[in-house]
C-alpha positions as CSV (number, residue, x, y, z in Angstrom):
1,X,-9.9,-4.0,-3.6
2,X,-10.1,-4.5,-0.7
3,X,-9.0,-1.1,0.8
4,X,-12.2,-0.3,-2.5
5,X,-14.3,-2.7,-0.2
6,X,-13.6,-1.5,2.8
7,X,-14.1,2.4,2.5
8,X,-17.6,1.4,0.2
9,X,-18.6,-0.8,2.7
10,X,-17.1,2.1,5.8
11,X,-19.1,5.0,3.7
12,X,-22.9,3.6,2.5
13,X,-23.6,2.2,5.9
14,X,-22.4,5.6,8.2
15,X,-24.5,7.6,4.6
16,X,-27.1,5.2,5.5
17,X,-27.1,5.2,9.6
18,X,-26.8,9.0,9.4
19,X,-28.4,10.4,6.8
20,X,-31.3,8.4,6.5
21,X,-31.9,7.0,10.0
22,X,-30.8,9.9,12.0
23,X,-29.1,7.3,14.2
24,X,-27.2,9.0,17.5
25,X,-25.3,6.0,18.2
26,X,-24.4,6.2,13.5
27,X,-21.0,5.0,14.2
28,X,-22.4,1.8,14.6
29,X,-22.9,0.3,12.1
30,X,-19.8,1.1,9.8
31,X,-18.3,0.3,12.8
32,X,-19.9,-3.2,12.4
33,X,-19.8,-2.5,8.4
34,X,-16.2,-3.6,8.0
35,X,-15.9,-6.2,9.7
36,X,-17.4,-8.3,6.8
37,X,-15.3,-7.3,4.7
38,X,-12.0,-9.5,3.6
39,X,-14.3,-12.8,4.3
40,X,-15.4,-15.1,1.9
41,X,-19.2,-14.7,0.8
42,X,-20.4,-17.5,2.8
43,X,-18.5,-17.2,6.3
44,X,-19.6,-13.0,5.7
45,X,-23.1,-13.8,6.1
46,X,-22.5,-16.2,9.5
47,X,-20.5,-13.9,10.6
48,X,-23.3,-10.9,10.2
49,X,-25.4,-13.0,12.3
50,X,-22.6,-13.4,15.9
51,X,-22.7,-9.7,15.5
52,X,-25.2,-9.4,15.6
53,X,-26.3,-11.5,18.0
54,X,-23.7,-10.8,20.3
55,X,-24.8,-6.8,20.5
56,X,-29.1,-8.4,20.9
57,X,-27.4,-10.0,24.1
58,X,-25.2,-7.3,25.4
59,X,-28.0,-4.6,25.6
60,X,-30.7,-7.4,26.5
61,X,-28.2,-8.3,29.2
62,X,-27.3,-5.2,29.9
63,X,-31.1,-3.7,30.2
64,X,-32.1,-6.8,32.9
65,X,-29.1,-5.7,35.1
66,X,-30.2,-1.9,34.5
67,X,-33.5,-2.3,35.9
68,X,-33.1,-5.1,39.0
69,X,-29.5,-4.5,40.4
70,X,-27.9,-1.2,41.7
71,X,-25.1,0.6,39.5
72,X,-22.1,-1.6,40.3
73,X,-24.0,-4.6,40.9
74,X,-25.7,-4.2,37.5
75,X,-21.7,-3.6,36.4
76,X,-20.4,-6.6,37.6
77,X,-23.8,-9.3,36.6
78,X,-23.4,-8.0,33.5
79,X,-19.8,-8.6,32.7
80,X,-20.1,-11.7,34.8
81,X,-23.6,-12.8,32.7
82,X,-22.4,-11.4,29.7
83,X,-19.0,-13.3,29.7
84,X,-20.3,-16.9,30.0
85,X,-23.4,-16.2,27.2
86,X,-20.6,-15.7,25.2
87,X,-18.9,-18.0,26.0
88,X,-21.4,-19.9,23.3
89,X,-19.1,-22.4,20.4
90,X,-21.4,-21.0,18.2
91,X,-20.9,-16.6,19.3
92,X,-17.3,-18.1,18.9
93,X,-14.9,-16.2,18.1
94,X,-16.7,-12.6,18.5
95,X,-18.2,-14.3,22.2
96,X,-15.9,-11.6,23.8
97,X,-18.4,-8.5,23.1
98,X,-21.5,-10.2,24.1
99,X,-19.7,-8.2,27.8
100,X,-18.2,-5.6,26.2
101,X,-21.4,-4.5,25.1
102,X,-23.5,-5.2,28.1
103,X,-20.0,-3.0,29.4
104,X,-20.4,0.4,27.8
105,X,-24.5,0.0,27.5
106,X,-24.0,0.5,30.8
107,X,-21.0,3.3,31.0
108,X,-22.9,5.1,28.4
109,X,-26.5,5.3,30.8
110,X,-28.1,4.4,27.4
111,X,-29.4,0.3,29.1
112,X,-32.5,1.7,30.0
113,X,-32.9,4.1,26.7
114,X,-35.8,1.4,24.3
115,X,-34.5,4.5,21.5
116,X,-31.5,3.8,22.4
117,X,-31.4,0.5,22.4
118,X,-33.0,-0.1,18.8
119,X,-30.4,2.0,17.3
120,X,-27.8,0.8,18.8
121,X,-28.8,-3.2,17.3
122,X,-30.7,-1.5,14.8
123,X,-27.1,0.2,13.1
124,X,-24.9,-2.4,14.0
125,X,-27.9,-5.2,12.5
126,X,-27.0,-2.1,9.1
127,X,-24.1,-2.3,9.2
128,X,-23.7,-5.8,8.9
129,X,-25.7,-5.7,6.0
130,X,-23.9,-3.4,4.4
131,X,-20.7,-5.3,4.3
132,X,-22.0,-8.5,3.4
133,X,-24.1,-7.1,0.3
134,X,-20.2,-5.8,0.1
135,X,-18.7,-8.8,-0.4
136,X,-20.4,-10.2,-2.1
137,X,-22.0,-7.8,-5.3
138,X,-17.5,-6.5,-5.7
139,X,-15.7,-8.4,-6.4
140,X,-16.4,-11.6,-4.7
141,X,-13.0,-13.1,-3.1
142,X,-12.0,-16.0,-5.2
143,X,-9.0,-17.9,-3.0
144,X,-9.5,-20.7,-6.0
145,X,-7.6,-18.7,-8.1
146,X,-4.6,-18.1,-5.6
147,X,-4.5,-22.1,-4.5
148,X,-4.6,-23.3,-8.7
149,X,-1.5,-21.0,-8.9
150,X,-0.3,-22.5,-5.6
151,X,-0.8,-25.8,-7.0
152,X,0.7,-25.7,-9.9
153,X,3.5,-23.6,-8.9
154,X,4.4,-26.7,-6.2
155,X,4.0,-28.8,-9.1
156,X,6.7,-27.0,-11.3
157,X,9.2,-26.6,-8.6
158,X,9.0,-30.4,-7.7
159,X,9.9,-30.7,-10.9
160,X,12.7,-28.8,-11.1
161,X,13.8,-30.2,-7.9
162,X,14.1,-33.9,-8.4
163,X,16.0,-32.7,-12.3
164,X,18.3,-31.0,-10.2
165,X,18.2,-34.3,-7.5
166,X,19.3,-36.4,-10.6
167,X,22.0,-33.8,-12.4
168,X,23.4,-34.2,-8.7
169,X,23.6,-37.4,-9.0
170,X,25.2,-38.4,-12.2
171,X,27.4,-35.1,-11.7
172,X,28.5,-36.8,-8.0
173,X,27.7,-33.3,-7.3
174,X,25.1,-32.0,-4.5
175,X,24.7,-28.5,-3.4
176,X,22.9,-30.1,0.4
177,X,22.3,-27.2,2.2
178,X,20.5,-25.4,-0.8
179,X,18.6,-29.0,-1.6
180,X,17.6,-29.3,2.2
181,X,16.2,-25.8,2.2
182,X,14.4,-26.1,-1.1
183,X,12.6,-29.5,0.6
184,X,12.0,-27.6,4.1
185,X,10.6,-24.5,2.4
186,X,8.0,-27.3,0.6
187,X,7.2,-28.7,4.3
188,X,7.0,-25.3,5.7
189,X,4.4,-23.5,3.0
190,X,1.0,-24.3,2.9
191,X,-0.4,-27.9,1.7
192,X,-2.1,-28.2,-1.9
193,X,-4.4,-29.8,-0.4
194,X,-5.2,-27.1,1.8
195,X,-4.8,-24.4,-0.4
196,X,-7.2,-25.8,-2.2
197,X,-10.0,-27.3,0.3
198,X,-10.2,-22.9,1.4
199,X,-10.8,-22.4,-2.1
200,X,-13.6,-24.3,-2.3
201,X,-15.2,-23.0,0.5
202,X,-14.3,-19.0,-1.2
203,X,-17.0,-20.4,-3.6
204,X,-19.7,-21.0,-1.5
205,X,-22.2,-18.1,-2.0
206,X,-20.5,-17.0,-4.3
207,X,-21.9,-15.6,-7.8
208,X,-18.2,-16.1,-9.0
209,X,-18.4,-19.9,-8.6
210,X,-19.7,-19.9,-11.8
211,X,-17.2,-19.6,-13.8
212,X,-15.6,-22.1,-11.7
213,X,-18.2,-24.4,-12.3
214,X,-18.1,-24.1,-16.9
215,X,-13.8,-25.4,-16.1
216,X,-14.2,-28.0,-13.3
217,X,-14.3,-26.1,-10.2
218,X,-12.5,-27.0,-7.7
219,X,-12.4,-30.2,-8.6
220,X,-10.2,-31.0,-11.3
221,X,-7.3,-29.9,-9.2
222,X,-7.7,-32.4,-6.4
223,X,-5.8,-35.0,-7.6
224,X,-3.0,-32.5,-8.3
225,X,-2.9,-31.5,-4.5
226,X,-3.6,-34.3,-3.2
227,X,-0.7,-36.0,-5.0
228,X,1.3,-32.8,-4.3
229,X,0.2,-33.5,-0.7
230,X,1.8,-37.0,-0.8
231,X,4.9,-36.9,-2.3
232,X,6.4,-34.3,0.1
233,X,8.2,-37.1,2.7
234,X,8.9,-39.3,-0.7
235,X,10.9,-36.5,-2.3
236,X,12.4,-35.7,1.2
237,X,13.4,-39.3,1.3
238,X,15.0,-39.0,-2.4
239,X,17.3,-35.6,-1.7
240,X,19.0,-37.2,1.6
241,X,20.0,-40.7,-0.5
242,X,21.5,-38.8,-3.3
243,X,23.2,-36.0,-0.7
244,X,24.4,-39.9,0.8
245,X,25.7,-40.9,-2.0
246,X,27.4,-37.4,-3.6
247,X,29.8,-34.9,-2.2
248,X,29.6,-31.3,-2.4
249,X,32.3,-31.1,-5.1
250,X,31.9,-33.9,-6.6
251,X,34.9,-35.5,-6.1
252,X,35.1,-39.2,-5.7
253,X,35.1,-39.2,-2.4
254,X,31.9,-41.6,-2.3
255,X,31.8,-44.5,-4.6
256,X,28.9,-45.3,-6.7
257,X,28.8,-47.8,-8.8
258,X,28.3,-46.3,-12.7
259,X,25.3,-48.0,-14.1
260,X,23.4,-47.5,-10.2
261,X,24.4,-43.6,-10.5
262,X,23.0,-43.3,-14.1
263,X,19.7,-46.3,-13.4
264,X,19.2,-44.0,-10.6
265,X,19.2,-40.1,-11.8
266,X,17.2,-41.8,-15.5
267,X,14.6,-42.9,-12.4
268,X,14.3,-39.3,-10.5
269,X,14.4,-38.1,-14.1
270,X,11.8,-39.8,-15.3
271,X,9.3,-38.5,-12.0
272,X,10.6,-34.6,-13.0
273,X,8.8,-35.8,-16.4
274,X,6.0,-36.5,-14.9
275,X,5.5,-34.3,-12.5
276,X,6.2,-31.4,-15.3
277,X,3.1,-32.6,-16.6
278,X,1.4,-31.1,-14.0
279,X,2.3,-27.7,-14.5
280,X,-0.1,-27.4,-16.8
281,X,-3.8,-25.8,-15.9
282,X,-5.8,-29.2,-16.4
283,X,-8.9,-26.8,-16.2
284,X,-8.1,-26.2,-20.3
285,X,-7.8,-29.6,-21.2
286,X,-10.3,-32.6,-21.7
287,X,-8.6,-35.7,-20.5
288,X,-5.8,-33.1,-18.9
289,X,-4.6,-35.8,-16.7
290,X,-4.6,-38.4,-18.9
291,X,-0.2,-38.1,-21.1
292,X,1.3,-38.2,-17.8
293,X,-1.4,-42.3,-17.3
294,X,-0.4,-43.3,-20.0
295,X,3.2,-41.9,-20.9
296,X,5.1,-40.7,-17.7
297,X,3.7,-43.5,-16.0
298,X,5.3,-46.7,-17.6
299,X,8.0,-44.7,-18.8
300,X,8.4,-44.4,-14.0
301,X,7.4,-48.1,-13.7
302,X,9.6,-49.5,-16.1
303,X,12.6,-47.6,-14.9
304,X,11.6,-48.3,-11.7
305,X,11.7,-51.9,-12.5
306,X,15.2,-51.5,-14.1
307,X,17.0,-49.9,-10.9
308,X,15.3,-52.4,-8.4
309,X,17.3,-54.8,-10.7
310,X,20.4,-52.8,-11.1
311,X,20.6,-52.5,-6.9
312,X,20.0,-56.5,-6.5
313,X,22.7,-57.9,-9.3
314,X,25.1,-55.4,-7.8
315,X,24.0,-55.6,-4.3
316,X,25.7,-52.7,-2.1
317,X,26.7,-52.0,0.9
318,X,25.1,-48.3,1.0
319,X,21.4,-48.2,2.4
320,X,20.8,-45.4,0.3
321,X,19.7,-47.1,-3.3
322,X,17.3,-48.8,-1.5
323,X,15.5,-45.9,0.9
324,X,15.9,-44.6,-3.5
325,X,13.7,-47.3,-4.2
326,X,11.5,-47.5,-1.6
327,X,10.8,-43.6,-2.4
328,X,10.5,-43.5,-6.3
329,X,7.5,-46.7,-5.2
330,X,5.8,-43.9,-2.9
331,X,5.8,-41.5,-6.0
332,X,4.4,-43.7,-8.1
333,X,1.8,-45.3,-6.3
334,X,0.8,-41.0,-6.1
335,X,1.0,-40.3,-9.5
336,X,-0.7,-43.3,-10.0
337,X,-4.3,-42.3,-8.1
338,X,-4.3,-40.4,-11.2
339,X,-5.2,-42.6,-13.3
340,X,-8.8,-43.0,-11.0
341,X,-8.9,-39.2,-11.9
342,X,-8.6,-39.6,-15.7
343,X,-10.9,-42.1,-16.2
344,X,-14.0,-40.5,-14.7
């Protein structure tokens, strides 16, 4: 679809500039239009204004330099002034085009030609307007859909990972290289909150936002995104702890009290079940987190208390057991934030 939008914007801008306006520099219109496609609707408007600004400043600097200075001095002065103006934070990241535009106008010898200067500004303005229009009207960018998919997929991945950790602890067998890589991949991937923020931004000024508003927009996914980002560190601690209490082939080289093993596995499985509930799209449920709050949270709290009691009774020498309890506390606290949203 992006290729189609780029093609449409380029052709429309070219036809308007070349066939309607009869511009001598019609190539600038499709060139400018192409820069606008692919960004969010709101950012495309900002980019359009910025593109016009740098071109206007560039041709004005070139015109002033050409009328007041000899040729070589005009080129040097225009580049210097254009570079200084381009450093303005308001023009970033396109500020360098002030100096480039000024240089090209001087080298083409059109700095003092009022008609060419006018057409240059007109063509760029036409191009960015076409780009904005095509970007806004032809399937405008919607980054909230990919953000939703990432969030729900992340919840499923965490649920499966926790289930595998529980099974590894129960059996005494743990593939540390594989599990470490899975946790590391989660840390390296885009944060759920960051993806959601990008999705929210993409709907500003976007006609597709109306459909999202009817189902709660980005707000309905914010609690899950927060939980997912807040629990990664705790899941990492669980992985390291399970690794310390297991062996690659399940041989009983690591002494683990059987009751503690069962209690810890049941606790981690309870958290896996809670994350499994979060993989369903909350936009399609009236009370999306009700089951987690009323069932999963009490279950994990009960199992956490039972596990802590077992640790206190057995006094295990390995620090992995208290680490599991600490990580479970963090997971429960993060999931408990869903209760506040559900009350809203």
